[in-house]
C-alpha positions, 0 to 999 in steps of 0.5 A, a space after each residue: 712430700 715424697 720424691 716420687 710425688 714430686 709433680 714432673 709433668 710441668 718440667 718437660 717443657 723445653 727452654 728457648 733454644 735459639 741462642 744454642 747453635 743448631 748443630 748442638 741443639 740435639 745435644 743439649 736437649 739430651 743434657 736437659 732431659 737427663 739433668 732436669 729430674 736430678 736438679 728439680 729433686 735437688 732444688 726441691 730438696 734445698 727450698 721445700 717448696 714446689 712452685 719456688 723449685 720450678 722457678 728456680 729449676 727454670 731459672 738455673 737452665 736459662 742461666 745454662 743456655 745463655 752462658 753455655 760454652 760448646 767446647 766443654 766436655 759433657 762432665 765439665 758441663 754437669 759441673 758447671 750446671 751444679 756450680 750454677 745450681 748452688 749459686 742460685 740456690 744461694 742467692 735464693 736464701 739470700 734475697 728471702 732472708 735479707 734484712 733491712 739494714 740501718 745505722 745506729 746514726 740513723 736511728 739516732 737521728 729518726 728520733 731513738 733515744 737509745 737503750 733505757 738502762 734505768 728499766 733494765 736495772 729495775 726489772 733485773 733487781 725485781 727478777 733477784 727479789 723474786 729469785 731470792 724469795 723463791 730460793 729462801 722457801 726451798 728445802 736447804 738442800 735443793 737451795 745448795 744444790 742450785 746456789 752451787 750449780 747456778 750462782 757458784 757454776 760448779 760442775 755436778 762433780 764439784 757439787 758432789 764434793 762440796 755437798 758430800 753427796 754422789 753425783 747421781 744424787 746432785 743430778 736427782 736433787 738439782 732436778 727436784 730443786 728445779 721442779 719445785 722452784 718452778 711450782 714456788 715460782 707460781 706461788 710467789 707471782 701470785 703473792 706478788 699479784 695479790 699485795 699490788 
């Protein structure tokens, strides 16, 4: 949504000013009207939802009204307003993404038996066997480039020196080897399914 399309008609409602002394009410109204659109657009940009932005903007100005300091200069008030905006948005995201916390002791008391290490070892050995079968089905140069790059963790330059080819050739071989390995992985999976 473009900033020019943001609905502004609902935002011009004046906040309750009973708490603001009468002699500064006019000044606060002017300050409110000057900053309302800017604050709303900033909040909307941060949260991406018009209704949430309106609610947060209202909350921000209510905080300003309840804690206003009449001794502040206009520039100081504007800085203070943006501090309130930043903390309100931070509180919004903190509340939105707060995850329930549970300790390991509480989970163990509830009956959790801990991680199943045997299953992890079994599945990783199955994966290793599958990778071994795929590598064996690849042509020698493809197998070598994948072994150097991923198993030995060599750089492109070191792989090129080891294989006696250029760096560009290593990149091409690696791309083709990965593509062929992906195709072979489907074949190996189908063969395993038939064997079961």
